[in-house]
C-alpha positions in Angstrom: 113.9 40.3 181.0 112.9 39.1 177.6 109.9 37.5 176.8 109.5 34.0 174.3 109.2 36.4 171.4 112.2 38.6 172.2 114.2 34.7 173.2 113.1 33.5 169.9 113.7 36.0 167.8 117.4 36.4 169.1 118.0 32.7 168.2 119.9 32.1 165.3 117.6 31.5 162.0 116.8 28.1 161.9 113.3 25.9 161.0 111.6 24.6 163.9 112.0 20.6 164.2 108.8 18.6 163.9 108.7 14.7 164.0 104.9 12.8 163.0 103.5 10.3 165.3 104.0 7.0 162.8 107.5 7.7 162.2 109.3 5.1 164.1 111.7 6.2 166.9 114.5 5.1 165.2 113.8 8.1 162.0 112.8 10.9 164.9 116.6 9.9 167.1 118.1 10.1 163.2 116.2 13.8 163.2 117.2 15.1 166.9 121.5 13.7 166.1 121.0 15.7 162.5 119.7 18.5 164.6 122.1 18.4 167.3 119.0 18.9 169.9 117.5 17.0 172.4 113.6 17.1 171.4 111.2 17.8 168.7 107.6 18.9 168.7 105.2 15.9 167.6 102.7 17.5 165.2 99.8 15.6 163.1 99.2 18.3 160.6 99.7 21.5 162.0 98.1 20.6 165.9 100.2 19.2 168.6 100.2 16.1 169.8 103.0 15.9 171.8 106.7 15.8 172.5 109.7 13.5 171.7 112.6 13.5 173.4 115.9 12.3 173.9 114.5 11.6 177.7 111.4 9.7 176.7 114.0 7.7 173.6 116.3 5.9 177.2 113.2 5.5 179.1 111.0 4.3 177.5 112.5 2.3 174.4 116.0 1.6 176.1 115.3 0.3 179.3 112.6 -1.3 178.4 114.4 -3.3 175.7 112.2 -1.9 172.7 113.7 -2.0 169.4 113.9 1.3 168.0 113.2 0.7 164.5 109.5 -1.0 165.2 108.7 1.5 167.9 106.6 4.3 166.6 106.7 7.9 168.4 103.3 8.0 169.4 103.8 5.2 171.6 106.7 7.0 173.7 106.3 10.4 172.9 105.1 12.8 175.5 101.2 13.4 175.2 100.6 15.7 177.9 102.4 19.0 176.7 103.3 21.4 178.9 103.6 24.7 177.0 104.1 28.5 177.0 102.8 31.5 175.3 104.9 34.0 173.0 104.3 36.6 175.8 105.7 34.3 178.3 108.6 35.6 180.5 111.7 33.7 180.5 112.0 33.8 184.2 108.5 31.7 184.6 109.6 29.8 181.9 112.3 28.9 184.0 109.8 28.2 187.1 107.5 26.5 185.4 110.4 23.7 183.9 111.9 23.5 187.4 108.2 22.9 188.7 107.7 20.2 186.0 111.2 18.8 185.7 111.0 19.7 182.0 114.1 20.2 179.3 111.8 21.9 176.5 108.9 24.5 176.2 106.7 24.3 173.2 105.6 27.7 172.4 102.1 27.7 171.3 99.6 31.0 169.9 96.3 30.2 168.9 96.7 27.1 168.7 99.9 26.3 166.5 103.5 25.6 167.7 105.6 29.0 166.7 108.6 27.5 168.4 110.3 25.6 171.1 112.7 27.0 173.7 115.1 25.0 175.7 116.4 25.5 179.5 119.9 26.1 177.6 118.0 28.8 176.0 116.4 30.3 179.1 119.9 29.7 181.1 121.1 31.6 178.7 119.0 34.9 178.5 118.8 34.7 182.4 122.8 35.1 182.2 122.8 37.9 180.5 119.9 39.6 182.1 121.8 39.1 185.4 125.0 40.3 183.5 123.6 43.3 182.0 122.5 44.3 185.5 125.8 43.8 187.4 127.6 45.9 184.6 124.9 48.7 185.3 125.2 48.8 189.0 129.2 48.5 188.6 128.4 51.5 186.4 126.5 53.6 189.0 128.1 52.8 191.7 131.2 53.9 190.2 130.0 56.9 189.0 129.8 56.6 185.0 
Protein backbone atom coordinates (compact mmCIF):
# COMPACT_ATOMS: atom_id res chain seq x y z
CA UNK A 1 0.00 0.00 0.00
CA UNK A 2 1.37 3.39 -1.01
CA UNK A 3 1.57 6.55 0.97
CA UNK A 4 0.41 9.82 -0.55
CA UNK A 5 3.93 10.87 -1.62
CA UNK A 6 4.30 7.69 -3.67
CA UNK A 7 0.81 8.14 -5.09
CA UNK A 8 1.57 11.73 -6.18
CA UNK A 9 4.80 10.58 -7.84
CA UNK A 10 2.93 7.91 -9.79
CA UNK A 11 0.39 10.39 -11.18
CA UNK A 12 1.06 11.97 -14.58
CA UNK A 13 3.24 15.06 -14.26
CA UNK A 14 1.09 18.17 -14.20
CA UNK A 15 1.09 21.40 -12.30
CA UNK A 16 -1.26 21.65 -9.36
CA UNK A 17 -4.37 23.58 -10.32
CA UNK A 18 -5.19 26.54 -8.13
CA UNK A 19 -7.70 29.36 -8.16
CA UNK A 20 -7.80 32.59 -6.17
CA UNK A 21 -10.53 33.65 -3.74
CA UNK A 22 -11.37 36.74 -5.81
CA UNK A 23 -11.68 34.82 -9.11
CA UNK A 24 -15.19 34.62 -10.46
CA UNK A 25 -16.91 31.27 -10.26
CA UNK A 26 -17.21 31.30 -14.05
CA UNK A 27 -13.43 31.63 -14.42
CA UNK A 28 -12.87 28.84 -11.88
CA UNK A 29 -15.33 26.52 -13.66
CA UNK A 30 -13.55 27.20 -16.95
CA UNK A 31 -10.28 26.15 -15.32
CA UNK A 32 -11.82 22.93 -14.01
CA UNK A 33 -13.23 22.18 -17.46
CA UNK A 34 -9.97 22.97 -19.26
CA UNK A 35 -7.98 20.75 -16.89
CA UNK A 36 -10.70 18.04 -16.82
CA UNK A 37 -10.76 17.94 -13.02
CA UNK A 38 -13.47 18.18 -10.38
CA UNK A 39 -11.82 20.50 -7.85
CA UNK A 40 -9.03 23.01 -7.36
CA UNK A 41 -7.34 24.35 -4.28
CA UNK A 42 -8.01 27.98 -3.45
CA UNK A 43 -4.86 29.85 -2.47
CA UNK A 44 -4.05 33.33 -1.32
CA UNK A 45 -0.36 33.80 -2.01
CA UNK A 46 1.02 30.41 -1.04
CA UNK A 47 -1.53 29.80 1.72
CA UNK A 48 -4.40 27.33 1.38
CA UNK A 49 -7.69 29.10 2.08
CA UNK A 50 -10.20 26.65 0.64
CA UNK A 51 -11.18 24.17 -2.01
CA UNK A 52 -13.51 24.84 -4.93
CA UNK A 53 -15.36 21.91 -6.46
CA UNK A 54 -18.06 21.14 -8.96
CA UNK A 55 -20.18 20.21 -5.95
CA UNK A 56 -19.74 23.73 -4.53
CA UNK A 57 -20.79 25.14 -7.87
CA UNK A 58 -23.91 23.04 -8.31
CA UNK A 59 -25.14 23.41 -4.75
CA UNK A 60 -24.17 26.99 -3.98
CA UNK A 61 -24.55 28.70 -7.36
CA UNK A 62 -26.86 26.77 -9.67
CA UNK A 63 -29.39 25.62 -7.08
CA UNK A 64 -29.46 29.02 -5.34
CA UNK A 65 -29.93 31.03 -8.54
CA UNK A 66 -26.65 32.91 -8.24
CA UNK A 67 -24.71 34.15 -11.25
CA UNK A 68 -21.38 32.58 -12.15
CA UNK A 69 -20.13 35.80 -13.70
CA UNK A 70 -20.57 37.89 -10.55
CA UNK A 71 -20.10 35.39 -7.72
CA UNK A 72 -16.57 35.14 -6.31
CA UNK A 73 -14.95 31.82 -5.45
CA UNK A 74 -14.52 32.89 -1.82
CA UNK A 75 -18.30 33.24 -1.48
CA UNK A 76 -18.97 29.58 -2.21
CA UNK A 77 -15.72 27.65 -1.66
CA UNK A 78 -15.36 25.14 1.13
CA UNK A 79 -13.20 27.00 3.63
CA UNK A 80 -12.92 24.26 6.26
CA UNK A 81 -10.65 22.01 4.21
CA UNK A 82 -9.78 18.47 5.22
CA UNK A 83 -6.13 17.85 4.33
CA UNK A 84 -3.63 15.02 4.60
CA UNK A 85 0.09 14.71 5.08
CA UNK A 86 2.28 13.27 2.32
CA UNK A 87 2.99 10.38 4.71
CA UNK A 88 -0.69 9.36 4.98
CA UNK A 89 -1.51 5.88 3.68
CA UNK A 90 -3.99 5.54 0.83
CA UNK A 91 -6.31 3.36 2.93
CA UNK A 92 -6.42 6.08 5.59
CA UNK A 93 -7.27 8.62 2.88
CA UNK A 94 -10.11 6.39 1.68
CA UNK A 95 -11.49 6.11 5.22
CA UNK A 96 -11.25 9.87 5.71
CA UNK A 97 -12.94 10.62 2.39
CA UNK A 98 -15.74 8.19 3.19
CA UNK A 99 -16.21 9.57 6.70
CA UNK A 100 -16.27 13.21 5.57
CA UNK A 101 -18.15 12.52 2.30
CA UNK A 102 -15.52 14.29 0.20
CA UNK A 103 -13.84 13.46 -3.09
CA UNK A 104 -10.63 15.51 -2.98
CA UNK A 105 -7.87 15.85 -0.40
CA UNK A 106 -5.22 18.56 -0.59
CA UNK A 107 -1.83 17.28 0.51
CA UNK A 108 -0.12 19.74 2.86
CA UNK A 109 3.45 19.65 4.14
CA UNK A 110 4.89 22.31 6.44
CA UNK A 111 1.95 24.60 5.68
CA UNK A 112 2.36 24.34 1.90
CA UNK A 113 0.04 22.57 -0.51
CA UNK A 114 2.15 20.03 -2.38
CA UNK A 115 -0.58 18.24 -4.30
CA UNK A 116 -4.09 16.89 -4.30
CA UNK A 117 -5.45 13.36 -4.44
CA UNK A 118 -8.91 12.40 -5.61
CA UNK A 119 -11.12 9.49 -4.76
CA UNK A 120 -10.26 8.10 -8.22
CA UNK A 121 -6.53 8.18 -7.37
CA UNK A 122 -7.16 6.36 -4.11
CA UNK A 123 -9.48 3.71 -5.57
CA UNK A 124 -7.07 3.04 -8.45
CA UNK A 125 -4.22 2.54 -5.99
CA UNK A 126 -6.21 0.26 -3.70
CA UNK A 127 -7.36 -1.87 -6.65
CA UNK A 128 -3.78 -2.18 -7.92
CA UNK A 129 -2.64 -3.18 -4.44
CA UNK A 130 -5.37 -5.82 -4.21
CA UNK A 131 -4.56 -7.13 -7.70
CA UNK A 132 -0.91 -7.50 -6.68
CA UNK A 133 -1.86 -9.33 -3.49
CA UNK A 134 -4.17 -11.69 -5.39
CA UNK A 135 -1.44 -12.42 -7.93
CA UNK A 136 1.06 -13.17 -5.16
CA UNK A 137 -1.41 -15.49 -3.43
CA UNK A 138 -2.17 -17.31 -6.70
CA UNK A 139 1.54 -17.87 -7.27
CA UNK A 140 1.98 -19.08 -3.70
CA UNK A 141 -0.97 -21.49 -3.92
CA UNK A 142 0.15 -22.88 -7.27
CA UNK A 143 3.72 -23.29 -6.03
CA UNK A 144 5.28 -21.01 -8.63
